Structures are given as C-alpha cells and as structure tokens.
C-alpha positions as CSV (number, residue, x, y, z in Angstrom):
1,M,117.1,3.2,-27.7
2,F,120.1,5.7,-25.8
3,L,118.8,9.1,-27.3
4,A,114.8,7.6,-26.1
5,S,116.8,7.0,-22.8
6,N,118.1,10.2,-22.6
7,R,115.2,11.4,-23.4
8,W,112.9,10.3,-20.7
9,Q,115.8,11.6,-18.7
10,L,115.3,14.7,-19.0
11,I,111.7,14.9,-19.1
12,A,111.9,13.3,-15.7
13,Y,114.7,16.0,-14.5
14,A,112.4,18.9,-15.7
15,V,109.6,17.3,-13.6
16,V,111.6,16.9,-10.7
17,A,113.0,20.6,-11.2
18,T,109.2,22.2,-11.4
19,L,108.3,20.1,-7.9
20,A,110.9,21.4,-6.6
21,Q,110.3,25.1,-7.2
22,P,107.4,25.4,-4.4
23,V,110.5,23.8,-1.8
24,L,113.1,26.1,-2.9
25,A,110.6,29.1,-1.7
26,Q,110.0,27.7,0.7
27,N,113.4,27.8,2.1
28,Y,114.3,30.7,0.9
29,P,116.0,32.4,1.7
30,N,119.0,30.4,3.5
31,R,122.0,32.7,2.5
32,P,122.4,36.9,2.5
33,I,120.7,38.4,-0.9
34,R,122.4,41.2,-3.0
35,L,120.0,44.0,-4.0
36,V,122.3,45.6,-6.9
37,V,121.7,49.6,-7.0
38,P,123.1,50.9,-9.8
39,F,124.3,54.4,-8.4
40,S,126.2,55.6,-6.2
41,P,125.6,55.7,-2.5
42,G,123.5,58.8,-1.1
43,G,121.1,59.4,-4.6
44,A,117.7,58.8,-4.9
45,A,117.9,55.4,-5.7
46,D,119.8,54.4,-3.0
47,V,117.6,55.9,-0.2
48,P,114.6,53.2,-0.7
49,G,117.4,50.6,-1.3
50,R,118.7,51.1,1.7
51,I,115.5,51.4,4.0
52,L,113.6,48.3,2.0
53,T,117.2,46.0,3.0
54,Q,117.0,46.4,6.4
55,K,113.6,45.6,6.6
56,M,114.2,42.8,4.3
57,S,116.6,41.5,7.1
58,E,114.4,41.7,9.5
59,A,111.6,39.8,8.0
60,F,113.7,36.9,6.1
61,G,116.0,36.9,9.4
62,Q,119.4,36.5,6.6
63,Q,121.0,39.5,5.2
64,V,119.9,42.0,2.8
65,V,122.8,44.3,1.5
66,V,122.8,47.1,-1.0
67,D,125.9,46.8,-3.3
68,N,126.3,50.2,-5.3
69,R,127.3,49.6,-9.0
70,P,127.3,53.2,-10.7
71,G,128.3,53.9,-14.2
72,A,126.7,54.4,-17.9
73,G,123.0,55.3,-17.1
74,S,122.8,52.3,-15.0
75,T,123.3,50.2,-17.3
76,I,126.7,48.4,-15.4
77,G,124.7,47.3,-12.4
78,A,121.6,46.6,-14.6
79,E,124.2,44.0,-16.6
80,Q,125.8,42.2,-14.1
81,V,122.1,41.4,-12.7
82,A,120.8,40.1,-15.9
83,K,123.7,37.6,-16.6
84,A,123.7,36.7,-12.4
85,P,121.9,33.2,-11.4
86,P,117.7,33.5,-11.4
87,D,117.7,31.9,-7.8
88,G,116.7,35.2,-6.1
89,Y,119.9,36.0,-4.2
90,T,120.6,38.8,-6.9
91,L,118.0,41.4,-6.7
92,L,118.7,45.4,-9.1
93,T,116.9,48.3,-8.2
94,I,115.4,49.3,-11.3
95,S,113.7,52.7,-12.4
96,N,113.1,54.6,-15.2
97,T,116.7,55.4,-16.3
98,H,117.0,51.5,-16.8
99,F,114.8,52.4,-20.3
100,V,116.3,56.0,-20.7
101,S,119.9,53.8,-21.1
102,A,118.1,51.1,-23.3
103,A,116.6,54.3,-25.8
104,L,120.1,56.2,-25.4
105,Y,122.5,52.9,-25.7
106,K,122.2,51.4,-28.5
107,K,124.1,47.9,-27.8
108,L,123.5,47.0,-24.8
109,A,124.5,43.2,-23.7
110,Y,121.2,42.5,-22.2
111,D,117.1,43.0,-23.5
112,S,115.8,46.2,-21.4
113,I,112.6,44.0,-20.4
114,G,112.8,40.6,-21.9
115,D,116.3,40.0,-19.2
116,F,114.3,40.5,-16.2
117,A,111.6,39.5,-13.8
118,P,109.6,42.0,-12.5
119,V,108.7,42.1,-8.6
120,T,107.0,45.5,-7.9
121,Q,107.3,49.0,-7.7
122,V,108.4,50.7,-4.6
123,T,108.4,54.0,-4.7
124,S,107.6,57.3,-7.1
125,A,109.1,60.8,-7.0
126,P,110.0,64.0,-8.8
127,N,113.5,65.3,-9.5
128,V,114.0,68.9,-8.6
129,I,116.0,71.7,-10.3
130,V,118.5,72.9,-8.0
131,V,120.7,75.9,-7.8
132,H,124.2,76.7,-6.4
133,P,123.9,80.2,-4.5
134,S,126.1,82.1,-6.4
135,L,123.9,81.7,-9.7
136,P,121.6,84.7,-9.9
137,A,118.7,82.9,-10.4
138,R,115.5,82.2,-7.6
139,T,112.9,81.7,-10.7
140,V,113.1,79.0,-13.6
141,K,112.0,82.3,-15.3
142,E,115.1,83.9,-14.1
143,L,117.4,80.9,-14.7
144,I,116.0,80.5,-18.3
145,A,117.1,84.2,-18.7
146,L,120.1,84.1,-17.8
147,A,120.6,81.0,-20.3
148,K,119.6,82.8,-22.5
149,A,121.9,85.5,-22.1
150,R,124.9,83.3,-21.9
151,P,124.2,80.2,-24.1
152,G,126.3,77.2,-23.6
153,K,128.1,79.1,-20.3
154,I,125.6,78.0,-17.7
155,D,127.0,73.9,-16.7
156,Y,124.5,71.5,-15.4
157,A,125.2,68.7,-13.8
158,S,124.0,64.7,-13.9
159,S,124.7,61.6,-12.3
160,G,125.7,60.4,-15.9
161,N,124.7,60.0,-19.4
162,G,121.8,58.4,-20.0
163,S,120.8,58.9,-16.2
164,T,117.3,60.5,-15.4
165,Q,118.7,63.7,-14.1
166,H,120.5,64.0,-17.7
167,L,116.9,63.6,-20.2
168,T,115.5,65.9,-17.3
169,G,118.0,68.6,-18.0
170,A,117.6,68.1,-22.1
171,L,114.0,68.4,-22.0
172,F,114.5,71.2,-19.7
173,T,117.0,72.9,-22.2
174,K,115.0,71.7,-25.1
175,M,111.3,72.9,-24.2
176,A,112.6,76.5,-22.8
177,G,114.6,76.9,-25.9
178,I,118.0,77.4,-23.7
179,S,121.6,76.4,-23.9
180,M,123.1,75.0,-21.1
181,T,126.6,72.4,-21.2
182,H,125.8,69.2,-19.6
183,I,128.5,67.7,-17.3
184,P,127.9,64.0,-16.3
185,Y,129.6,62.4,-13.1
186,R,129.6,59.1,-12.1
187,G,126.6,59.2,-9.8
188,S,124.5,61.3,-7.7
189,G,127.2,61.6,-5.1
190,P,129.9,63.4,-6.8
191,A,127.2,65.4,-9.1
192,T,126.1,66.9,-5.6
193,A,129.2,67.2,-3.7
194,D,130.7,69.8,-7.0
195,L,126.7,71.2,-6.6
196,I,127.4,72.2,-3.1
197,S,131.0,73.4,-4.0
198,G,129.9,75.2,-6.9
199,Q,131.8,73.8,-9.5
200,V,128.5,73.4,-11.3
201,T,125.9,75.6,-10.7
202,V,122.7,73.9,-12.0
203,G,121.6,70.3,-11.1
204,F,118.2,68.2,-12.0
205,P,118.5,65.2,-8.9
206,G,115.6,63.4,-7.5
207,I,114.5,65.2,-4.0
208,A,115.4,62.3,-2.0
209,G,119.0,63.6,-0.6
210,M,118.5,66.8,-1.2
211,L,116.4,68.0,1.1
212,P,118.9,68.8,3.6
213,Q,121.1,70.5,1.3
214,I,118.0,72.6,0.0
215,K,116.7,73.6,3.6
216,S,119.9,74.3,5.1
217,G,121.0,76.6,2.0
218,R,123.6,75.0,0.3
219,L,121.3,74.9,-3.0
220,R,118.4,76.9,-4.0
221,A,115.5,74.8,-5.2
222,L,113.7,76.7,-7.7
223,A,111.3,74.0,-9.4
224,V,110.1,70.2,-9.3
225,T,109.8,68.4,-12.2
226,S,106.1,66.6,-11.4
227,A,103.2,67.6,-12.7
228,R,101.9,68.4,-9.0
229,R,104.2,69.7,-6.1
230,S,106.1,67.5,-3.7
231,P,104.0,67.2,-0.1
232,E,108.0,67.7,1.2
233,L,108.5,70.8,-0.6
234,P,105.1,72.4,-0.7
235,E,106.5,75.9,-1.6
236,V,108.6,74.9,-4.4
237,P,106.2,75.4,-7.8
238,T,106.2,72.8,-10.7
239,V,108.4,73.6,-13.7
240,A,104.6,74.0,-15.3
241,E,103.5,76.4,-12.9
242,A,106.6,77.9,-13.6
243,G,106.2,78.7,-17.0
244,I,107.4,75.6,-19.1
245,K,103.7,74.2,-19.9
246,G,103.5,70.3,-20.4
247,Y,106.7,69.7,-18.5
248,D,106.6,66.4,-16.3
249,V,109.7,64.5,-15.3
250,T,108.6,62.3,-12.2
251,A,111.4,59.3,-11.1
252,W,109.9,56.1,-9.9
253,F,112.0,53.3,-8.4
254,G,111.2,49.4,-8.3
255,V,112.6,45.2,-7.8
256,A,113.1,43.1,-10.3
257,G,115.5,39.7,-11.0
258,P,117.2,37.7,-13.8
259,K,115.0,36.2,-15.8
260,G,113.6,33.0,-15.1
261,M,113.7,33.6,-11.6
262,P,111.0,31.0,-10.0
263,R,107.8,32.4,-9.6
264,D,107.4,31.3,-6.2
265,I,110.4,33.2,-5.2
266,V,108.9,36.5,-7.0
267,I,105.9,36.3,-4.8
268,K,107.3,36.2,-1.5
269,L,109.5,39.1,-2.1
270,H,106.6,40.6,-3.9
271,T,104.1,39.9,-1.0
272,E,106.9,40.4,2.0
273,L,107.8,44.0,0.3
274,L,104.3,45.0,0.0
275,R,104.0,44.1,3.7
276,I,107.0,46.5,4.1
277,L,105.6,49.2,2.2
278,K,102.1,49.3,3.4
279,N,104.2,50.0,7.3
280,P,103.7,53.5,8.2
281,D,106.6,54.1,10.3
282,V,108.2,53.0,6.4
283,Q,106.1,55.2,4.4
284,R,107.3,58.3,6.7
285,L,110.7,57.0,6.4
286,L,110.2,57.4,2.3
287,L,108.3,60.4,2.2
288,N,110.9,62.2,4.4
289,A,113.3,61.3,1.9
290,G,111.4,63.2,-0.7
291,Q,109.8,59.7,-2.3
292,E,106.2,58.2,-2.0
293,V,104.9,54.8,-1.4
294,A,103.8,53.1,-4.7
295,W,103.2,49.8,-5.9
296,Q,101.4,46.8,-8.1
297,E,99.4,44.5,-6.5
298,T,100.5,41.7,-8.5
299,P,104.3,40.9,-10.8
300,E,102.6,40.4,-13.6
301,L,100.8,44.4,-13.1
302,F,104.3,46.0,-12.1
303,G,105.6,44.1,-15.8
304,E,103.0,45.5,-17.6
305,M,104.1,49.2,-16.4
306,L,107.7,48.3,-17.4
307,K,106.6,48.0,-20.7
308,V,104.5,51.3,-20.8
309,E,107.5,52.9,-19.0
310,A,109.5,51.5,-21.3
311,T,107.5,53.0,-24.6
312,K,107.3,56.4,-22.8
313,W,111.2,57.0,-21.9
314,A,112.1,56.2,-25.6
315,R,109.9,58.8,-26.8
316,M,111.2,61.4,-23.8
317,V,114.2,60.6,-25.3
318,E,113.7,61.4,-29.0
319,T,111.8,64.2,-27.9
320,S,114.5,65.6,-25.3
321,G,117.3,65.4,-28.1
322,A,119.5,63.9,-26.1
323,T,122.5,61.7,-26.4
324,V,125.4,60.0,-25.1
325,N,128.1,62.1,-25.9
C-alpha cells in the first residue's frame, strides 16, 4: 500500500512538472542568463556572443552576459554547460570546434550531441591564412615554397589543440605536402598577440577580429579558407583559387543549452534569436566583424545540422592527421 501510494505521488509530481513548463517559459527569464563562450575574449566566437547578448538583454529586460571559458579546444566551457542545470540560464556558444574536439579528445566528460539542447545556428564565417609581414610570403604558393625550403622551421599559431584553427592548419599542411610546427595557445587572443609581435609568423584564425589587423598592415592575408571569397575581403583569394583544389573549411557558431532544457524555453530563445538575427543593424555589425548571419527555422533542424557536422568534422580530423599533442 505504501509503495502504491509513492507510485501515485511520483506520477502526480510528473504531471504537475509537465503542466508547469509553459508557466516557467512564460516567466523566463526572471534573472540573468550566462552565455558561456568556450574561447578567449576577442576571438571569432567572442564577437557574435557579445553582439547577441547585448540585444538579448534589451529584449528580455534581463542581463545576458558573456562568460569566457577558454581551453582544451572548447571542451572546458562545453563541459560546464553540459553539467549545468537545464533551466535556460546557462547557454553555450557552440561551433564546429565542438566536434573537432570530440574527434581529437577520446575521453570527454560529456556527449557532444546527447548532452546538449540545440537552439539555433547564428553565424557562418571562413578562417583566413595570415602571416606576419616579416615572413617573405605574399601568396599561398610562396608560403608553400618557403615551407618546403624550411621543413618544420615555420611555426603556425592556433587557439589551442583541437580548435578549428588547429584543424585548418593541419589540413592545409597535409594537402599542401609541407611541414610546419603547430604552436597551440590558450585562445585566439594570445595567439593573435604573438602573431602581431612576430613570435610566430603564420596563423589560421577566423576573420572576425582579424580585419583591423589586416587592414592596418600588422598581418598580411594570403587566402580565405571557404569555398567562396569573403565579402569583407573580396580581394583575397580562396585557398582553392590559390592552388590547393578542394580545400574548404568554414567555421560556424550557434547557441545550445544543457540536455533537458524545457522545450518552451528552447522555443522562446530560438524565436528571440531569429528576431535579433533578422535585424539589418545586427547583420551589418556581424558582417563588419567578418561573419554572415545564418539560422535554422526550428531547433530540430539545427539539431539535424549538428549530427551532420559531427560526422563531417570527424572525417576532416582523420584526413588532416591532426592530433592532440
């Protein structure tokens, strides 16, 4: 009799919790939201995060703040979000690095697909091959020739082991048939600082954050990594145009939460983010930062995209020969 009573109590609690979800979404948010960006400040992932959080704060009437948690190819920040309460108050800037790291790090404390609730993609952008002006290479072909003449002597910076920058560089060296030494940093900020100072001479960062450095002449752009040219650097060829046929690496960023986030809250976040992304002023801000707006019409479609991306980037890791050292 006691067991039966407990069973009915559990069922009653479940029904009440289900009915309460729309009420929770109605009142959401009623306190600050934290958007974990698993990269250092100033990098490609940080720019859209700060633009979106400002607009979300205005729309929700609650503070939405960026919390930079860089390191280990975005896995430190991703693990924090995966283990956070699924109440919509801790979100993640998710990117293709999320799946690069899943292929490189064999013992993650989370499932890269199963432990997250997709909301939507927000932007898409290529990386760009940049060199310090001290390096006598003005084209991709000249960089390849220089690397062949100095095997292993030219360093390239990345934002960390398992980052998209790491994979972009590893795939480039493999397809070009050259050897360069990978120097991982703890985020894009420190990597960019050493590129500008000439401590390392080659990098494969996202365009966001690089435009001022390129336009000022502190760094020289050789090529963009996407299949088509960037509208922000129309004079810079693609890597494929510059001689490595079939090379195509495009970064993207999106928003996700922990697994189990109530669907009504997911829908509310998705609806508000799409409204923000369709704002011409927001699109202009993102484009000025080297990123193009991109979204899915439903969270489920973003979830399907994530599954495709997980497979794609695992294959690219295998093809590139990239390892975590």
